[in-house]
C-alpha positions in Angstrom: 9.6 -27.4 -1.1 9.7 -26.5 -4.8 6.0 -26.2 -4.8 6.1 -23.9 -1.8 8.7 -21.6 -3.4 6.7 -21.4 -6.7 3.5 -20.7 -4.8 5.2 -18.0 -2.8 6.7 -16.4 -5.9 3.3 -16.3 -7.6 1.8 -14.7 -4.5 4.6 -12.1 -4.4 3.9 -11.0 -8.0 0.2 -11.0 -7.4 0.5 -8.8 -4.3 2.8 -6.3 -6.2 0.1 -5.7 -8.8 -2.9 -5.5 -6.5 -4.3 -2.0 -7.1 -4.7 0.0 -3.9 -3.4 3.2 -2.2 0.1 1.8 -1.9 0.3 0.7 -5.5 -0.9 4.1 -6.8 1.3 6.1 -4.5 4.4 4.1 -5.3 4.0 4.7 -9.0 3.1 8.4 -8.5 6.2 9.0 -6.2 8.4 7.2 -8.7 7.2 9.5 -11.5 7.1 12.8 -9.6 9.7 12.4 -6.9 12.3 10.0 -8.2 13.4 6.4 -7.9 15.2 6.9 -4.6 12.2 8.3 -2.8 10.0 5.6 -4.3 12.4 2.9 -3.1 12.4 4.4 0.4 8.6 4.5 0.4 8.5 0.8 -0.7 11.0 -0.1 2.0 8.6 1.3 4.6 5.7 -0.6 3.0 7.6 -3.9 3.0 8.8 -3.4 6.6 5.1 -3.1 7.7 4.3 -6.3 5.8 7.2 -8.1 7.6 5.9 -6.9 11.0 2.4 -8.1 10.1 3.7 -11.6 9.1 5.9 -12.0 12.2 3.1 -10.8 14.5 0.5 -13.1 13.0 2.9 -16.1 13.1 3.3 -15.7 16.8 0.1 -14.1 18.0 -2.8 -15.0 15.6 -5.5 -15.0 18.3 -4.6 -11.4 19.3 -4.6 -10.2 15.7 -8.0 -11.8 15.0 -9.5 -9.4 17.5 -7.7 -6.4 16.0 -9.2 -7.1 12.6 -12.6 -6.7 14.2 -11.9 -3.3 15.8 -13.9 -0.7 13.9 -11.7 2.1 15.2 -8.7 0.7 13.3 -10.6 1.3 10.0 -11.4 4.8 11.1 -7.8 5.7 11.9 -6.5 4.2 8.7 -9.2 5.9 6.7 -8.4 9.3 8.1 -4.6 8.9 7.4 -5.2 7.8 3.8 -7.7 10.7 3.3 -5.0 13.1 4.7 -2.5 11.8 2.2 -5.1 12.2 -0.6 -5.8 15.9 0.3 -2.0 16.5 0.5 -1.6 15.1 -3.1 -4.5 17.2 -4.4 -3.2 20.4 -2.7 0.3 19.9 -4.0 -1.0 19.2 -7.5 -3.1 22.4 -7.4 -0.1 24.5 -6.5 2.0 22.9 -9.2 -0.7 23.5 -11.8 -1.0 27.2 -10.8 2.8 27.6 -11.0 3.0 25.9 -14.3 0.3 28.2 -15.8 2.3 31.2 -14.7 5.9 30.1 -15.3 5.6 27.4 -17.9 7.9 25.2 -15.8 7.9 23.7 -12.3 10.2 24.9 -9.6 12.6 22.5 -7.9 10.9 22.9 -4.6 11.5 21.1 -1.3 10.8 17.4 -0.9 10.7 15.1 2.1 13.8 13.2 3.1 14.2 9.5 2.2 13.5 8.6 5.9 10.2 10.4 5.8 9.1 8.6 2.6 9.9 5.3 4.4 7.8 6.4 7.4 5.0 7.4 5.0 5.1 4.0 3.3 5.1 2.2 6.6 2.1 3.9 8.0 0.2 3.8 4.7 0.5 0.0 4.8 0.4 -0.5 8.5 -2.9 1.3 8.9 -4.6 -0.5 6.1 -6.6 -3.2 7.9 -7.2 -5.0 4.7 -3.5 -5.8 4.4 -3.5 -7.2 8.0 -6.6 -9.4 7.3 -5.0 -10.7 4.1 -1.8 -11.8 5.8 -3.8 -13.4 8.6 -5.8 -15.4 6.1 -2.6 -16.4 4.2 -1.0 -17.6 7.4 -4.0 -19.7 8.3 -4.2 -21.3 4.8 -0.4 -22.0 4.7 -0.4 -23.6 8.2 -2.9 -26.1 7.0 -1.2 -26.6 3.6 2.3 -27.5 5.1 1.0 -29.2 8.2 2.2 -26.4 10.4 5.9 -26.9 9.3 7.6 -23.8 10.6 10.6 -24.1 8.2 8.4 -24.2 5.1 6.3 -21.4 6.5 9.4 -19.2 6.9 10.6 -20.1 3.4 7.2 -19.3 1.9 7.0 -15.8 3.4 10.6 -15.0 2.8 10.2 -15.8 -0.9 6.9 -14.0 -1.1 8.3 -10.8 0.4 11.5 -11.0 -1.7 9.5 -11.5 -4.9 7.2 -8.7 -4.0 10.2 -6.4 -3.4 11.9 -7.3 -6.6 8.7 -6.7 -8.7 8.2 -3.3 -6.9 11.8 -2.3 -7.9 11.0 -3.2 -11.5 7.8 -1.1 -11.3 9.6 1.9 -9.9 12.2 2.0 -12.7 9.6 1.3 -15.3 7.6 4.3 -14.0 10.7 6.5 -14.1 11.2 5.6 -17.8 7.5 6.4 -18.4 8.0 9.7 -16.6 10.5 10.8 -19.2 7.8 10.6 -21.9 5.2 12.6 -20.0 4.8 16.3 -19.8 4.7 18.2 -16.4 1.0 18.9 -17.0 0.2 15.2 -17.3 2.3 14.3 -14.2 0.3 16.9 -12.3 -3.0 15.4 -13.4 -1.7 11.9 -12.3 -0.8 13.3 -8.9 -4.2 14.9 -8.6 -6.1 11.8 -9.7 -4.1 9.6 -7.2 -5.1 12.1 -4.5 -8.8 11.8 -5.2 -8.6 8.0 -5.4 -6.9 8.0 -2.0 -9.6 10.2 -0.5 -12.3 7.8 -1.9 -10.4 4.8 -0.5 -10.0 6.4 2.9 -13.8 7.2 3.0 -14.5 3.6 2.1 -12.4 2.4 5.0 -14.2 4.7 7.4 -17.6 3.6 6.1 -16.5 -0.1 6.6 -15.5 0.7 10.2 -18.8 2.5 11.0 -20.8 -0.4 9.5 -18.8 -2.9 11.5 -19.4 -1.0 14.7 -23.1 -1.2 13.9 -22.9 -5.0 13.3 -22.8 -5.0 9.5 -20.2 -5.7 6.9 -19.8 -3.4 3.8 -20.5 -6.4 1.6 -23.8 -7.0 3.3 -24.8 -3.4 3.2 -24.2 -3.3 -0.5 -26.1 -6.5 -1.0 -23.2 -8.4 -2.5 -22.7 -11.0 0.3 
């Protein structure tokens, strides 16, 4: 059991530092919107992960088919691109205001609940996350001889570690924010927006290629 717990903790830390749209948005929200909203966003992300794990544990055959549906990539890509454009537009408005007023207005921000919903859908619509959890469940079933108790312990420790490391990242980002100027924070928000747009476009491309019978790796000649 000790080995299972250690392996789960290592996976939790690894997942927390995997660079992707969720990782970037979490840090950007922590720096620009505050720790409470970042925590709400992260709660939505983790809730999506928990749903994935539960669904895969009890319906692996169904989820194997979902990962092969090109339209899922398309929907996820469109949502992520929309988030990216939103970030870029907000950053542009902030930059324009900063040039005129030398300081940013307080402005209206989304409620904590909406940030949680944003985090949930950002993670839920990322097919790569679903595929990752599916592969992890398959590997763990073989590693622990399908022991349900050890499986539950493994994923509980993984998610708990993931959440704790995310909390540490959020408060570290808030400390970093205190040393950055408004102009730098606006640039970060804008850069994150463009990265999200690129990531969403990549997801849509993957979906189109899958619909045509190819994989992105094969198309790029790396598989």
